[in-house]
C-alpha positions in Angstrom: 23.8 -57.4 39.7 23.6 -54.2 37.8 21.0 -51.6 37.6 20.3 -48.7 35.0 18.3 -45.6 34.8 16.5 -44.6 31.8 16.0 -40.9 31.2 13.7 -39.2 29.0 11.4 -42.0 28.6 8.1 -41.3 26.6 5.0 -41.6 28.8 3.2 -43.4 26.0 5.9 -46.0 25.7 5.9 -46.4 29.4 2.1 -47.1 29.4 2.4 -49.4 26.6 5.2 -51.3 28.5 3.1 -51.3 31.7 0.2 -52.9 29.8 2.4 -55.4 28.1 3.9 -56.3 31.4 0.3 -56.7 33.0 -0.9 -59.2 30.0 2.1 -61.4 30.9 1.9 -61.0 34.4 5.2 -59.6 35.2 6.4 -56.4 36.5 7.4 -53.6 34.2 11.3 -54.2 35.5 10.7 -58.0 34.6 9.4 -57.2 31.1 12.2 -54.8 30.3 14.6 -57.7 31.4 12.8 -60.1 29.0 12.7 -57.7 26.2 16.3 -56.9 26.6 17.4 -60.5 26.7 15.6 -61.1 23.6 16.9 -58.1 21.8 20.3 -58.9 22.8 19.9 -62.6 21.4 21.3 -64.1 24.9 24.9 -63.4 23.6 27.5 -63.6 26.2 31.2 -64.5 27.0 33.5 -65.2 24.0 30.4 -64.8 21.6 29.8 -61.2 22.9 33.6 -60.3 22.7 33.7 -61.5 19.1 30.8 -59.4 18.3 32.4 -56.6 19.6 35.7 -57.0 18.0 33.8 -57.5 14.7 31.9 -54.2 15.0 34.6 -52.0 16.4 37.8 -53.7 15.6 40.1 -53.5 12.5 38.7 -51.0 10.0 35.7 -50.3 12.1 37.5 -48.9 14.8 38.4 -45.4 15.6 42.1 -44.1 15.2 42.7 -41.5 17.8 45.7 -39.1 17.3 47.9 -39.5 20.5 48.8 -36.1 22.1 52.3 -34.9 21.7 54.3 -35.8 24.8 56.5 -33.1 26.3 59.4 -33.6 28.4 58.7 -34.3 32.0 58.7 -31.4 34.3 61.6 -30.6 36.1 61.6 -32.4 39.5 61.4 -30.2 42.8 64.8 -29.1 44.4 64.2 -30.0 48.0 68.0 -28.7 49.0 67.3 -25.0 48.1 
């Protein structure tokens, strides 16, 4: 199971999360897991792959220029 750390989390937002979690009878961690599941729509597996390809594939991707390849360096001479 993975874990994440969220830095620069606004104090007011944390307090609202704490209150909402308490209202629902959850820990703040569980409340965040529930919110993330809802926000991501429960998409996983092949559907998630398709969404990723739709968002970043084809014309939506980024074409990076490949660096020029120089000749390989001369191998060391161990006979000298």
